[in-house]
C-alpha positions in Angstrom: 13.7 -17.9 -16.1 15.1 -14.3 -16.4 13.6 -13.3 -13.0 14.8 -16.5 -11.4 18.4 -15.8 -12.6 18.2 -12.3 -11.2 16.9 -13.6 -7.8 19.7 -16.1 -7.7 22.4 -13.6 -8.7 21.3 -10.7 -6.5 19.2 -12.3 -3.8 21.2 -15.5 -3.5 18.1 -17.7 -3.1 15.0 -18.6 -5.0 12.6 -18.7 -2.0 9.3 -17.0 -2.9 8.0 -13.9 -1.2 5.4 -14.5 1.4 2.6 -12.0 2.1 1.0 -12.6 5.5 -2.2 -11.3 6.9 -1.5 -8.1 8.8 -0.2 -8.7 12.3 1.0 -5.5 13.9 2.6 -2.4 12.5 5.9 -1.7 14.2 6.4 1.8 15.6 9.3 3.3 13.7 11.5 6.4 13.6 12.2 7.6 10.1 14.5 10.4 9.3 12.6 11.1 6.0 9.5 9.6 4.4 7.1 10.6 1.7 3.3 10.3 2.1 1.0 8.9 -0.5 -2.8 9.3 -0.5 -4.8 7.0 -2.8 -8.2 8.4 -3.9 -9.9 5.4 -5.4 -12.8 7.0 -7.3 -13.4 7.5 -11.0 -16.4 8.6 -13.1 -15.4 6.0 -15.7 -13.1 3.1 -15.3 -10.5 3.0 -18.0 -9.7 -0.5 -19.4 -5.9 -0.2 -19.3 -5.5 1.2 -15.7 -4.1 -1.4 -13.2 -4.6 0.7 -10.1 -7.4 0.1 -7.6 -10.4 2.2 -8.3 -14.2 2.1 -8.2 -17.0 4.2 -9.7 -17.6 7.4 -7.9 -20.3 7.4 -5.2 -20.6 10.8 -3.4 -21.8 9.3 -0.2 -19.0 6.7 0.0 -16.5 9.4 -1.0 -17.5 11.5 2.0 -17.1 8.4 4.3 -13.7 7.8 2.7 -12.5 11.3 3.4 -13.6 11.1 7.0 -11.7 7.8 7.3 -8.7 9.3 5.7 -8.5 12.1 8.3 -8.5 9.5 11.0 -5.8 7.4 9.3 -3.6 10.5 9.1 -3.8 10.7 12.9 -3.0 6.9 13.1 0.1 7.3 10.9 1.3 10.2 13.1 1.0 8.0 16.2 2.8 5.1 14.6 5.7 6.9 12.8 8.1 9.4 14.2 9.1 11.1 10.9 11.7 13.9 11.1 11.0 15.2 7.6 8.2 14.7 5.0 9.6 16.0 1.7 6.4 15.4 -0.2 2.8 14.3 -0.2 1.4 12.8 -3.4 -2.3 12.2 -4.2 -2.9 9.5 -6.8 -6.0 7.6 -8.0 -8.4 7.1 -9.2 -9.3 10.8 -9.6 -8.5 13.0 -6.7 -10.4 15.9 -8.3 -13.7 14.1 -7.3 -13.0 15.2 -3.7 -11.5 18.6 -4.5 -13.9 20.4 -2.2 -12.2 18.6 0.8 -8.6 18.6 -0.3 -7.9 21.8 1.7 -9.2 20.1 4.9 -7.1 17.0 4.3 -3.9 19.0 3.6 -4.5 21.1 6.7 -4.6 18.0 8.8 -1.4 16.7 7.1 0.4 20.0 7.8 -0.7 20.0 11.4 0.6 16.5 11.9 3.7 16.8 9.7 4.8 20.4 9.6 7.9 19.7 7.6 6.1 19.0 4.3 7.7 20.8 1.4 5.6 19.7 -1.6 2.1 18.7 -2.3 1.5 16.9 -5.6 -1.7 15.7 -7.2 -2.5 13.8 -10.4 -5.6 14.7 -12.5 -7.5 13.6 -15.6 -7.5 16.3 -18.3 -11.2 16.7 -17.9 -10.6 17.7 -14.3 -8.9 20.9 -15.4 -11.8 23.3 -14.7 -11.8 26.6 -12.8 -13.6 25.1 -9.8 -11.3 22.2 -9.4 -8.1 24.2 -10.0 -9.3 26.9 -7.5 -9.8 24.1 -4.9 -6.3 22.7 -5.6 -4.8 26.2 -5.4 -6.5 26.9 -2.1 -5.2 23.5 -0.8 -1.7 24.8 -1.7 -0.6 22.1 -4.1 2.6 23.1 -5.9 3.1 20.1 -8.2 0.6 18.7 -10.7 0.6 15.6 -13.0 -1.9 15.3 -15.8 -2.7 11.9 -17.3 -2.9 12.8 -21.0 -1.5 9.3 -22.1 -1.7 10.5 -25.7 -3.0 13.5 -27.6 -4.1 11.2 -30.5 -7.8 10.4 -30.2 -7.5 7.1 -32.1 -4.7 5.9 -29.8 -6.8 6.8 -26.8 -9.6 4.7 -28.3 -7.2 1.8 -28.8 -6.1 2.2 -25.2 -9.7 2.1 -23.8 -9.3 5.6 -22.4 -12.2 8.1 -22.3 -11.1 10.8 -24.7 -10.7 14.2 -23.0 -12.3 17.1 -24.9 -9.7 19.5 -26.3 -6.8 18.5 -24.0 -4.5 21.3 -25.0 -7.2 23.9 -24.3 -7.7 22.2 -20.9 -4.0 22.4 -20.2 -3.9 26.1 -20.9 -5.5 26.7 -17.5 -2.4 25.6 -15.7 -0.5 28.8 -16.7 -2.9 30.7 -14.4 -1.6 28.9 -11.3 1.8 28.7 -9.6 3.0 25.1 -10.0 6.8 24.5 -9.7 6.4 21.2 -11.6 3.9 20.4 -14.3 4.1 16.8 -15.3 2.3 15.2 -18.2 2.0 11.4 -18.4 2.3 9.6 -21.7 2.0 5.9 -22.5 4.2 4.2 -25.1 3.4 0.9 -26.7 -0.3 1.6 -27.3 -1.6 -0.6 -30.1 -1.3 1.4 -33.4 1.4 3.8 -32.0 4.3 4.7 -34.2 7.6 6.4 -33.2 6.4 9.6 -35.0 3.1 9.7 -33.2 4.9 9.2 -29.9 7.4 12.0 -30.7 4.5 14.2 -31.7 2.9 13.6 -28.3 6.1 14.5 -26.5 6.4 17.8 -28.5 2.8 18.7 -27.8 3.3 18.0 -24.1 6.2 20.5 -24.1 4.2 23.1 -26.0 1.4 22.7 -23.5 3.8 23.8 -20.7 5.2 20.5 -19.3 8.3 20.9 -17.2 8.4 17.1 -16.8 7.1 14.2 -19.0 6.6 10.9 -17.4 6.3 8.0 -19.8 5.2 4.5 -19.1 5.1 1.3 -21.2 1.8 -0.2 -22.0 1.6 -3.3 -19.8 -1.2 -5.8 -20.1 -2.1 -6.7 -16.5 -3.9 -10.0 -16.2 -6.8 -8.4 -14.3 -7.2 -5.5 -16.7 -9.7 -5.4 -19.6 -7.4 -4.5 -22.5 -8.6 -5.2 -26.0 -5.1 -4.8 -27.5 -1.8 -6.4 -26.5 1.6 -5.0 -25.9 4.0 -4.6 -28.8 7.1 -6.8 -29.4 10.4 -5.8 -27.8 11.9 -4.4 -31.0 9.0 -2.1 -31.7 9.0 -1.0 -28.0 12.7 -0.3 -28.3 12.1 2.0 -31.3 9.4 3.9 -29.4 11.7 4.4 -26.4 14.5 5.6 -28.7 12.0 8.1 -30.2 11.3 9.5 -26.7 15.0 9.9 -26.0 15.5 11.8 -29.3 12.4 14.0 -28.8 13.6 14.9 -25.3 17.0 15.9 -26.6 15.4 18.1 -29.3 13.3 19.9 -26.6 16.1 20.4 -24.2 14.8 17.9 -21.7 17.2 15.5 -19.8 16.5 12.0 -18.8 15.9 12.0 -15.0 14.8 8.3 -14.7 14.5 5.3 -17.0 11.1 6.6 -18.3 11.0 10.2 -17.1 12.3 13.4 -18.8 12.5 16.9 -17.3 13.3 20.3 -18.6 16.9 21.2 -17.8 17.1 23.3 -14.7 13.6 22.4 -13.5 12.7 20.4 -10.4 11.9 16.7 -10.9 9.2 14.8 -9.1 8.4 11.1 -8.7 5.8 9.4 -6.6 7.5 6.0 -6.2 11.2 6.6 -5.7 11.4 7.2 -2.0 13.6 5.3 0.4 10.7 5.2 2.8 7.0 6.1 2.3 3.7 5.8 4.1 0.6 5.0 2.0 -3.0 6.0 3.1 -6.3 5.2 1.6 -7.5 1.9 0.1 -4.6 0.0 -1.6 -2.1 2.5 -0.2 1.3 0.9 0.4 3.9 1.6 3.1 7.6 0.9 3.0 9.8 0.9 6.1 13.2 -0.6 6.8 11.8 -4.0 7.7 8.3 -4.3 6.2 6.1 -3.6 3.2 2.4 -3.1 4.1 -0.6 -2.9 1.7 -4.0 -1.5 2.7 -7.2 -3.3 1.9 -8.6 -3.1 -1.7 -12.1 -2.3 -0.5 -13.5 1.2 0.2 -16.3 0.1 2.6 -13.9 -2.2 4.5 -11.4 0.6 4.6 -13.9 3.0 6.1 -15.2 0.5 8.7 -11.7 -0.5 9.8 -10.5 3.1 10.3 -13.7 3.9 12.2 -12.8 1.2 14.7 -9.4 2.9 15.3 -7.4 0.4 13.3 -5.0 0.8 10.4 -6.7 -0.8 7.3 -3.7 -2.9 6.4 -4.6 -6.2 4.6 -1.2 -7.9 4.2 2.4 -7.4 5.1 5.7 -8.6 3.7 8.6 -9.0 6.1 11.9 -8.2 4.5 15.2 -9.9 5.1 18.0 -7.3 5.1 19.3 -8.4 1.8 15.9 -8.2 0.1 15.3 -4.8 1.5 18.7 -3.7 0.1 17.6 -5.1 -3.3 14.4 -3.2 -3.2 16.4 0.0 -2.6 18.8 -1.0 -5.4 16.0 -1.7 -7.9 14.4 1.8 -7.5 17.7 3.5 -7.4 18.3 2.0 -10.8 15.0 3.4 -12.0 16.3 6.8 -11.0 19.5 5.9 -12.9 21.7 6.8 -9.9 23.1 4.5 -7.2 24.5 6.4 -4.3 27.2 4.9 -2.0 26.5 7.6 0.6 22.8 7.0 0.8 23.2 3.2 0.9 25.7 3.6 3.8 23.3 5.9 5.7 20.3 3.6 5.4 21.9 0.2 5.8 25.1 1.0 7.7 27.1 -1.1 5.2 29.2 -0.2 2.2 27.5 -0.6 -1.1 30.4 -2.4 -2.7 30.7 -4.8 0.2 27.1 -6.0 -0.4 26.8 -5.8 -4.2 30.4 -5.5 -5.3 30.4 -8.5 -7.7 27.1 -7.5 -9.3 28.3 -3.9 -9.8 31.6 -5.1 -11.3 29.6 -7.3 -13.8 27.3 -4.4 -14.6 30.3 -2.2 -15.2 31.9 -4.8 -17.4 28.7 -5.1 -19.5 28.6 -1.2 -19.7 25.3 -1.1 -17.9 26.7 1.5 -15.4 29.4 4.0 -15.2 31.2 5.3 -12.1 30.4 8.7 -10.5 31.7 10.7 -7.6 29.0 9.2 -5.3 28.6 5.7 -6.9 27.2 4.8 -10.2 24.9 5.9 -13.0 23.0 3.8 -15.5 24.1 4.1 -19.1 21.6 4.3 -21.9 22.3 0.6 -22.5 21.8 -0.2 -18.8 18.5 1.9 -18.8 17.2 -0.2 -21.7 17.9 -3.5 -19.9 16.3 -2.1 -16.8 13.3 -1.2 -18.9 13.0 -4.9 -19.8 13.6 -6.1 -16.3 11.0 -3.8 -14.8 8.3 -5.1 -17.1 9.2 -8.7 -16.3 9.2 -8.0 -12.6 5.8 -6.2 -12.9 4.3 -9.3 -14.4 6.0 -11.6 -11.9 5.3 -9.7 -8.7 3.1 -6.6 -8.9 0.5 -8.2 -11.2 0.1 -11.3 -9.0 0.1 -9.3 -5.7 -2.6 -6.9 -6.9 -4.6 -9.7 -8.4 -4.7 -11.5 -5.0 -5.7 -8.3 -3.2 -8.5 -7.7 -5.7 -10.1 -11.1 -4.8 -10.9 -10.4 -1.2 -10.5 -7.4 1.2 -8.6 -9.5 3.8 -6.4 -12.2 2.1 -5.3 -15.1 4.3 -1.8 -14.8 2.8 -0.1 -15.8 -0.5 3.3 -16.5 -2.0 4.7 -15.1 -5.2 
């Protein structure tokens, strides 16, 4: 009911979203777009993880990299991008192809010379001299380590393979020149208390984190979680403990669930006005469409080898729903820019969402700034609730459909 009310208030209709089989990717000119590379291999598949991944197969991994190099060329042919501010490698475990990361990044730099930042996410067990040397040679300057928790019992409750001596592993990062060191934590793990979560935050800071990204434990329907998410009141106390720990450590809130050291550079893999995704399950967002690559590594490789983009489904946006997508992720960043909205959509922000913004201001969810609005702590909490509800309503169902078959015939959510 909550999601239906939001759709009616902001979207002005209750019509379901329709994902169609891929038709044709429109050639587009984008002033700025981020690139995302999905590496779908893991040594062990963690129970809680909702992202597309398979067990590591070295032969298939080599085929995947060869296909990825071709897809980079395909993206260059399709999109005229003036500036690529960042490239982000997610997974899966990108370290499993560390010996070829330099080759991939060289291809990206050749096709997109404007890249400013290369970021990569790793499992703590990947923090070895060999992997880190490969990453350094590939010229990554941002790194994110998925600690999730330093507490071994909580990791067991989460269904996570316990890293050995995570803080010792993290020490290796000081030997390399990263402008951002992000540590990921999960809150809401069965058995977690506010004190345990605060301890995790402090330990992450002591380990050298310049940014700490936290995510609520969400029980996706296709995951294999033994435990269930906590009730709202307990989750709220955990979120409050994060905010308090961040303040104690001199970190500022840079998004609803992210905290960065004051004066440091922040990084996010998802809050981009436009982005192009590559690799199996990679997603692409343009002004008019949302594309999702196939959730099959063999099908991905075969399709790219044929000179085709491996897109499984596409969602065609109405202008209003594209505006809402932008608004949703701007709220996650806690800032809503009038200037940026005007630049993208050529319409005034208040002319489109004026009533909703007035209501949010009345409810003290937002406050005015020189360039628009910023979410208050109250607004950020209600966004936290809305994001989880939207995840269950849309992302969970979309990913579940794509897991069923490499080439869905279409579905509505």
